[in-house]
Structure formats: structure tokens, C-alpha cells
N, C-alpha and C positions, 0 to 999 in steps of 0.2 A: 839442682846440684846434689842435695842430700839424698834424693831419691836414687839417682844413678850411682852415687857412691855406695849406698846400702846394697844395691843390687850387685855391684862389682865385688864388694868385700865378702858378701855371703858365699860367693863361689870360689873364693881364694882361701888358702891355708892361713891360719892365724900365725903371726900378725900380717895382715895384708900390707900395711904401711906402719910407720912410726906413730901416725895419728891414731890408728886403731889400737895400738898398744896402750897409748895414753887413755883412750876411751875405755878400754877394758879395765884398766886400773881403777878409773873413777866409777865404773859400773859396779865393780866388786865392793867398793866402799859403800856406795849408796844402797846396794842390795842388803848388805849386812846391817848397816845402821837402821834401815827402815824396819827391820825385824826385831829390834831390841824391845819395843813395847809388847810384841807378841811373846817373846821369850820370858820377859819378866812379869807379865800379868796373866796371860792366857794359857800358855803351855804348861804341861804338867812338870813338876819339879824334876822328876827322873829324866824327862826329855831334855830339860835344860842342862842337867848334870852330864848327860851323854854328849850333848853338843860341846860343852866345855871340857870334855874328856876328864871328868871328875868321878872318882869311884866312891859311892856311898851306898853300896848294895844293902837293901833291906832297911835302910834308915828311914825312908819315906814311902808312904803308900803310893800305889800307882795313880790314884785319883787326886792326889794332892797337887794343887796348882797355886798360882800367884807366888812366884819365887821372891818377889819383893817383900811380901809379908814374912816369908821364911827367914829372910835376912835380918829382919827386925826382931824376930822371936826366938831364933835358934842360934846358939853359939857353936860353930863348927868350923875349925880352921880350913878344912878342905874346900869350903864354898866361899871363902873370903874374896878370892879373885873375881869370881862370878858376881858376887854381891857388889863389888866395885863398879862393874859394868851397869848393873841395875840402878845404882845410885844416880846415874846420869840419864835416867829414862826421860826426864822432862826435855832434855836437849834433842831427843830423837823423835818426839811426837810430831814434829813438823814434816816428817817423811811419811806420814800416814797414806798420802795419795800413792806413793810408790809401793807401799805394802799392799794396797788394794789391787794394784796392777800385778804384783808378784803372785798374789793368791789366785787371780783369775787367769793369768797368762803363762807364768813360769813358776809354779808352786815350789816351795822348798822341798828338798829331798834330804835323806839321812846323810848323804855325802856332802852336800853343800852346806848343811847345818854345821857339820864338824869343821868344814873349812872356815865358816864365819866365826865359829867359836875360837879357833886359833887366831884369826885376824883380830877379833875384839879383845883378846888377851895379849895382843902384840907378839904372838908367837909365829904368825904367818904374815908375810908381806903382801900388800894389796896387789902387787904386780906378779904374784906367783900364779901362773896360768896352767895349773894341772887340770885334768879332766873333771875334777870335783869342784873347781872354782865356779862361782855363780855365772860369770860372763861366758865361760865355755859351755855351760849347760843351757844358757838362755840366749846365746848369740843369734841364732837364726830367728827366734821369736822376736828378739829386740829389733832386728833389722826389718822384719815384717811390720812392726809398729812404726818405725821411721818412714817406711814407704807409704803406709796408710795415711799417717798424719801429714806427710809432706804434700800428698795429693789434696787432702782436705784443706790445708792452709792455702794451697795454690788456688783452689776453687773459691775459697772465701775471699782471697785477695781480688780475684777477677770480679766477683760479685760486688765488692766494695768499690772497685774502679767504675763498674757500670753504674752503680748507684750514684757515685759522685758525678758522673757525666749527666745522668738524668737530672740531678739537682741543679747543675749548672745550666742545662737547657731550659728547665722550668724557670730558673731565675732570669734568664735572658728574655723569655716570653713575657713574664710578668713585668719586667722593666720596660719593654717596648709598649706593653699595654698601658702601663701607668703614664708613660711619656705621651702617648697618643691622647689619653684622657685629659692630661693637663693642657695639651695644645688646644683641644676642642673646647675645654672649659674657658681657656683664655680668649678664644674667639667669641664665645657667647657673652663674656663679661666685658668685651671692649666697649667703652662708653660712647653713646650718641652725642650729638651736638650739645654743648653745655647749656644749662639754663642760666639765664642772666636775670638778675632782679633789679638792676639799676640801668636805666636808659634803654633805648630801643636798639637791640642787637639783632634785629631780624633782617640783616642785609641780605639781599638776594631773594627775599621772600616778599611777595605782594599780597596785600589783603584786598579782598573784593569790596568795591565801593557799593554802598547801598543806594547811591544816586543813580537815577535812570539815565541812560545815555541814548543819544540819537545817532544811529548808525550812519545817517546821511549828513547831518548838520552838526557843527560844533557850536556850543554855546558858552558864553562867558559867565552865564549864571547857573549856579548849581541848583538842582532840584531837592537837595538834602534839606531836612528841617533846620530852621535857623534857631541857634541857641542864643537867646537875647542876653543871657548873663555872661557869656564868654568874654566880652570886652571888659567886664568889671573885675575879672580875676587878675590879680597881680602876683608876681613872683617875689616872695619874701626871702631874701638872702640871709643865711645865718651869720654872715660876717658884717 
């Protein structure tokens, strides 16, 4: 959806819709806020003064930088308003990733710096969309970024879905394997006939007699050796 929206809006005159007007306003704010650390720490003092439309010709050398330090060491009423912006530099450090994108994809220009200077001094409204506003200068580049990252996010989402499907499939295979292993183990551990220690529990089982038998004639007399002491054994009851 974002991809097609970006493609459509790029080819239309600003604002394509009310939503783009709101987007442009937020973009202007973010673009200018992200550059405050650059203005207050890295840019030359004269660049910052030009951005804030402050005249101090000849007061500072062209190589002088770090406007924040100037604010703490120089007393000059003309720069007080600009120093007020740099006093809040810590609040704008979180926008560094935006600054990195600005410098690589939509670098600052002398015109959009002046626009940001007016915005940071509350002299220019964020929704003022002149040709020098950051959004109007970066509009096409920004929509190219949206299209690019929308496709990347979509591909990443598909990869995640596929990966989740593979995990589920592997989980199912492992579960079936574990179930089969448990069933096989259960069959192997199924106990044979119980061993009994008391009494003769060998019902259904015959023991081979050591007595010799006559296949043709039956005899009342056993040929097994006689135990002469057997008759003298008595059963002693514990009761």
C-alpha cells in the first residue's frame, strides 16, 4: 500500500492529498531538528549566522566553528536567539540517523538551511511549502526511499513467514518421530510372564520327567530313584 501510494503521489502536484500535506509538515520538522547538532557543533559560525539570518559581518573568522562554544564565551545580543536553539542540542541528538540520511540522500542547501533557520526561530511555520522547504526539495528522493524500504520489508516478511512454516514442519516431523520412538520403546519394555517366588505358578507348563517310559506298556511303578527320606519330612506350620 505504501509503495503504490508513494508512486502515485510522486507524479501528482503537491499536495496530492491531505495526508501528504500532513506528511510534508512532519518531514520539514524532522529535517530541521535533525540538523541542529550539525549547526551547533560542526558548521562554521558564519554558516550558522547566515542560516539564522543574523548579520555579524567580520566578527568571526570563516574557519571558526562550534557555535555552542561561541555562545558560552561571547556576549553578543545578535546571536542570543540562535544560542537558544543550541541550548537544546541534547534533545535533537536522537535524530542522528535522520541526519545521516539527509547527508547521503538529500543534502542541505543554502536555501533549505535558511528555511530551517526561520523554522527553528519560530518565524516560519512547518507547513509552509515554498520551493525552499526541505520537503519540496527532497520529495522525490523521500518517495524513492519509501518504495525501496517497502519492498525490503515485504521480502523480509515473506522470508519470516517461510521460516515460520519450516519451523512448524520440522516440529511436526520431530513430534511424529518422538511418538514412534516412544511406541517402539513401550513394546520393547512390555513385561513377560511374571516371576513368582511362592508356590508353583507354572500352570500350563510341563516339565520333562527323568523317569523312563515304556511306549508300549504302562507301569504303576516309577523307575525314578527313590528318596528314602521323603517320608520323614513334615510340614511345620508357623501357626
